[in-house]
N, CA, C and O atoms as a Tinker XYZ file with bonds, in Angstrom:
   212  protein
     1  N      0.846000   -1.183000    0.000000    73     2
     2  CA     0.000000    0.000000    0.000000    64     1     3
     3  C      0.890000    1.244000    0.000000    63     2     4     5
     4  O      1.894000    1.293000    0.711000    81     3
     5  N      0.532000    2.216000   -0.774000    73     3     6
     6  CA     1.302000    3.453000   -0.898000    64     5     7
     7  C      0.595000    4.566000   -0.144000    63     6     8     9
     8  O     -0.587000    4.830000   -0.364000    81     7
     9  N      1.332000    5.214000    0.745000    73     7    10
    10  CA     0.786000    6.321000    1.536000    64     9    11
    11  C      1.345000    7.628000    1.011000    63    10    12    13
    12  O      2.546000    7.734000    0.761000    81    11
    13  N      0.504000    8.607000    0.843000    73    11    14
    14  CA     0.962000    9.925000    0.408000    64    13    15
    15  C      1.271000   10.776000    1.616000    63    14    16    17
    16  O      0.614000   10.671000    2.652000    81    15
    17  N      2.264000   11.610000    1.478000    73    15    18
    18  CA     2.647000   12.518000    2.557000    64    17    19
    19  C      1.597000   13.621000    2.710000    63    18    20    21
    20  O      0.869000   13.939000    1.769000    81    19
    21  N      1.535000   14.181000    3.879000    73    19    22
    22  CA     0.622000   15.290000    4.161000    64    21    23
    23  C      1.190000   16.559000    3.547000    63    22    24    25
    24  O      2.390000   16.816000    3.639000    81    23
    25  N      0.342000   17.340000    2.931000    73    23    26
    26  CA     0.762000   18.617000    2.361000    64    25    27
    27  C      0.267000   19.729000    3.278000    63    26    28    29
    28  O     -0.883000   20.160000    3.182000    81    27
    29  N      1.147000   20.190000    4.168000    73    27    30
    30  CA     0.768000   21.249000    5.108000    64    29    31
    31  C      0.422000   22.518000    4.334000    63    30    32    33
    32  O      1.175000   22.949000    3.460000    81    31
    33  N     -0.705000   23.100000    4.659000    73    31    34
    34  CA    -1.132000   24.336000    4.025000    64    33    35
    35  C     -2.068000   24.137000    2.852000    63    34    36    37
    36  O     -2.577000   25.112000    2.301000    81    35
    37  N     -2.305000   22.906000    2.461000    73    35    38
    38  CA    -3.186000   22.661000    1.320000    64    37    39
    39  C     -4.648000   22.937000    1.672000    63    38    40    41
    40  O     -5.402000   23.463000    0.853000    81    39
    41  N     -5.038000   22.582000    2.884000    73    39    42
    42  CA    -6.412000   22.796000    3.337000    64    41    43
    43  C     -6.431000   23.789000    4.491000    63    42    44    45
    44  O     -5.409000   24.025000    5.135000    81    43
    45  N     -7.587000   24.362000    4.742000    73    43    46
    46  CA    -7.712000   25.405000    5.760000    64    45    47
    47  C     -7.268000   24.919000    7.142000    63    46    48    49
    48  O     -6.588000   25.649000    7.863000    81    47
    49  N     -7.644000   23.702000    7.513000    73    47    50
    50  CA    -7.271000   23.176000    8.832000    64    49    51
    51  C     -5.764000   23.097000    8.986000    63    50    52    53
    52  O     -5.220000   23.506000   10.012000    81    51
    53  N     -5.086000   22.573000    7.975000    73    51    54
    54  CA    -3.629000   22.450000    8.086000    64    53    55
    55  C     -2.943000   23.808000    7.992000    63    54    56    57
    56  O     -1.847000   23.981000    8.525000    81    55
    57  N     -3.563000   24.762000    7.331000    73    55    58
    58  CA    -2.973000   26.110000    7.283000    64    57    59
    59  C     -2.932000   26.733000    8.670000    63    58    60    61
    60  O     -1.938000   27.356000    9.041000    81    59
    61  N     -3.999000   26.570000    9.436000    73    59    62
    62  CA    -4.004000   27.142000   10.788000    64    61    63
    63  C     -3.007000   26.412000   11.686000    63    62    64    65
    64  O     -2.375000   27.041000   12.534000    81    63
    65  N     -2.855000   25.097000   11.515000    73    63    66
    66  CA    -1.853000   24.358000   12.290000    64    65    67
    67  C     -0.446000   24.799000   11.917000    63    66    68    69
    68  O      0.415000   24.940000   12.785000    81    67
    69  N     -0.215000   25.016000   10.637000    73    67    70
    70  CA     1.099000   25.472000   10.173000    64    69    71
    71  C      1.414000   26.851000   10.742000    63    70    72    73
    72  O      2.553000   27.122000   11.125000    81    71
    73  N      0.410000   27.720000   10.799000    73    71    74
    74  CA     0.596000   29.059000   11.372000    64    73    75
    75  C      0.953000   28.997000   12.858000    63    74    76    77
    76  O      1.635000   29.885000   13.370000    81    75
    77  N      0.496000   27.956000   13.548000    73    75    78
    78  CA     0.809000   27.777000   14.968000    64    77    79
    79  C      2.194000   27.175000   15.189000    63    78    80    81
    80  O      2.671000   27.106000   16.322000    81    79
    81  N      2.836000   26.741000   14.109000    73    79    82
    82  CA     4.176000   26.167000   14.228000    64    81    83
    83  C      4.204000   24.656000   14.322000    63    82    84    85
    84  O      5.237000   24.076000   14.655000    81    83
    85  N      3.072000   24.003000   14.031000    73    83    86
    86  CA     3.023000   22.542000   14.070000    64    85    87
    87  C      3.851000   21.995000   12.916000    63    86    88    89
    88  O      3.733000   22.456000   11.781000    81    87
    89  N      4.693000   21.003000   13.218000    73    87    90
    90  CA     5.524000   20.372000   12.199000    64    89    91
    91  C      4.788000   19.201000   11.576000    63    90    92    93
    92  O      4.033000   18.501000   12.250000    81    91
    93  N      5.008000   18.992000   10.296000    73    91    94
    94  CA     4.420000   17.851000    9.615000    64    93    95
    95  C      5.270000   16.612000    9.858000    63    94    96    97
    96  O      6.499000   16.687000    9.854000    81    95
    97  N      4.626000   15.487000   10.066000    73    95    98
    98  CA     5.339000   14.213000   10.208000    64    97    99
    99  C      5.424000   13.507000    8.857000    63    98   100   101
   100  O      5.894000   12.373000    8.773000    81    99
   101  N      4.972000   14.175000    7.810000    73    99   102
   102  CA     4.952000   13.635000    6.449000    64   101   103
   103  C      4.239000   12.293000    6.434000    63   102   104   105
   104  O      3.052000   12.249000    6.758000    81   103
   105  N      4.892000   11.207000    6.079000    73   103   106
   106  CA     4.200000    9.920000    5.999000    64   105   107
   107  C      4.494000    9.019000    7.199000    63   106   108   109
   108  O      4.281000    7.808000    7.131000    81   107
   109  N      4.981000    9.602000    8.295000    73   107   110
   110  CA     5.288000    8.834000    9.501000    64   109   111
   111  C      3.987000    8.443000   10.210000    63   110   112   113
   112  O      3.060000    9.248000   10.305000    81   111
   113  N      3.927000    7.214000   10.700000    73   111   114
   114  CA     2.731000    6.771000   11.417000    64   113   115
   115  C      2.651000    7.467000   12.780000    63   114   116   117
   116  O      3.643000    7.990000   13.288000    81   115
   117  N      1.460000    7.459000   13.349000    73   115   118
   118  CA     1.259000    8.050000   14.673000    64   117   119
   119  C      2.175000    7.388000   15.691000    63   118   120   121
   120  O      2.778000    8.063000   16.526000    81   119
   121  N      2.276000    6.066000   15.618000    73   119   122
   122  CA     3.094000    5.312000   16.568000    64   121   123
   123  C      4.567000    5.684000   16.450000    63   122   124   125
   124  O      5.250000    5.831000   17.463000    81   123
   125  N      5.062000    5.837000   15.227000    73   123   126
   126  CA     6.466000    6.207000   15.022000    64   125   127
   127  C      6.740000    7.614000   15.540000    63   126   128   129
   128  O      7.760000    7.846000   16.189000    81   127
   129  N      5.839000    8.552000   15.261000    73   127   130
   130  CA     6.019000    9.927000   15.737000    64   129   131
   131  C      5.988000    9.985000   17.263000    63   130   132   133
   132  O      6.787000   10.697000   17.871000    81   131
   133  N      5.081000    9.247000   17.880000    73   131   134
   134  CA     4.985000    9.220000   19.338000    64   133   135
   135  C      6.242000    8.609000   19.955000    63   134   136   137
   136  O      6.744000    9.118000   20.957000    81   135
   137  N      6.752000    7.537000   19.377000    73   135   138
   138  CA     7.968000    6.896000   19.880000    64   137   139
   139  C      9.157000    7.837000   19.798000    63   138   140   141
   140  O      9.954000    7.909000   20.733000    81   139
   141  N      9.287000    8.559000   18.695000    73   139   142
   142  CA    10.397000    9.504000   18.547000    64   141   143
   143  C     10.278000   10.655000   19.545000    63   142   144   145
   144  O     11.286000   11.101000   20.094000    81   143
   145  N      9.066000   11.137000   19.784000    73   143   146
   146  CA     8.860000   12.186000   20.780000    64   145   147
   147  C      9.224000   11.685000   22.172000    63   146   148   149
   148  O      9.872000   12.400000   22.937000    81   147
   149  N      8.817000   10.470000   22.507000    73   147   150
   150  CA     9.141000    9.899000   23.817000    64   149   151
   151  C     10.650000    9.705000   23.965000    63   150   152   153
   152  O     11.190000    9.893000   25.055000    81   151
   153  N     11.327000    9.337000   22.897000    73   151   154
   154  CA    12.779000    9.165000   22.930000    64   153   155
   155  C     13.465000   10.494000   23.247000    63   154   156   157
   156  O     14.343000   10.555000   24.108000    81   155
   157  N     13.062000   11.555000   22.550000    73   155   158
   158  CA    13.662000   12.875000   22.772000    64   157   159
   159  C     13.392000   13.353000   24.193000    63   158   160   161
   160  O     14.299000   13.847000   24.863000    81   159
   161  N     12.158000   13.210000   24.657000    73   159   162
   162  CA    11.815000   13.661000   26.003000    64   161   163
   163  C     12.490000   12.819000   27.078000    63   162   164   165
   164  O     12.712000   13.304000   28.187000    81   163
   165  N     12.820000   11.565000   26.770000    73   163   166
   166  CA    13.506000   10.708000   27.722000    64   165   167
   167  C     14.958000   11.098000   27.936000    63   166   168   169
   168  O     15.555000   10.731000   28.948000    81   167
   169  N     15.531000   11.835000   26.996000    73   167   170
   170  CA    16.934000   12.232000   27.083000    64   169   171
   171  C     17.119000   13.701000   27.430000    63   170   172   173
   172  O     18.206000   14.247000   27.245000    81   171
   173  N     16.088000   14.337000   27.925000    73   171   174
   174  CA    16.204000   15.739000   28.304000    64   173   175
   175  C     15.822000   15.902000   29.771000    63   174   176   177
   176  O     14.974000   15.175000   30.288000    81   175
   177  N     16.443000   16.844000   30.420000    73   175   178
   178  CA    16.142000   17.104000   31.830000    64   177   179
   179  C     14.993000   18.096000   31.976000    63   178   180   181
   180  O     14.310000   18.116000   32.999000    81   179
   181  N     14.785000   18.911000   30.955000    73   179   182
   182  CA    13.755000   19.941000   31.025000    64   181   183
   183  C     12.844000   19.846000   29.803000    63   182   184   185
   184  O     13.284000   20.083000   28.678000    81   183
   185  N     11.583000   19.501000   30.023000    73   183   186
   186  CA    10.650000   19.414000   28.918000    64   185   187
   187  C     10.400000   20.795000   28.314000    63   186   188   189
   188  O     10.153000   20.907000   27.113000    81   187
   189  N     10.460000   21.839000   29.128000    73   187   190
   190  CA    10.237000   23.190000   28.620000    64   189   191
   191  C     11.316000   23.583000   27.617000    63   190   192   193
   192  O     11.051000   24.357000   26.696000    81   191
   193  N     12.534000   23.056000   27.786000    73   191   194
   194  CA    13.624000   23.368000   26.859000    64   193   195
   195  C     13.358000   22.749000   25.490000    63   194   196   197
   196  O     13.640000   23.370000   24.465000    81   195
   197  N     12.819000   21.533000   25.464000    73   195   198
   198  CA    12.560000   20.834000   24.214000    64   197   199
   199  C     11.228000   21.224000   23.587000    63   198   200   201
   200  O     11.101000   21.231000   22.362000    81   199
   201  N     10.239000   21.549000   24.407000    73   199   202
   202  CA     8.908000   21.892000   23.916000    64   201   203
   203  C      8.490000   23.260000   24.432000    63   202   204   205
   204  O      7.676000   23.346000   25.352000    81   203
   205  N      9.030000   24.333000   23.859000    73   203   206
   206  CA     8.636000   25.661000   24.335000    64   205   207
   207  C      7.179000   25.939000   23.982000    63   206   208   209
   208  O      6.794000   25.868000   22.815000    81   207
   209  N      6.387000   26.248000   24.970000    73   207   210
   210  CA     4.959000   26.516000   24.748000    64   209   211
   211  C      4.632000   27.953000   25.067000    63   210   212
   212  O      3.479000   28.366000   24.941000    81   211
């Protein structure tokens, strides 16, 4: 099965997310993106440093 990547900004919903600074995961699955986020957060002492809100 062939999965197409997300085109940020193509639709109104993704345009507002892009304006907020949300990054596209392209064709990465939810599970893969979550695992990578958990890996990064596991190696940092300050979540605020990695995820400025």
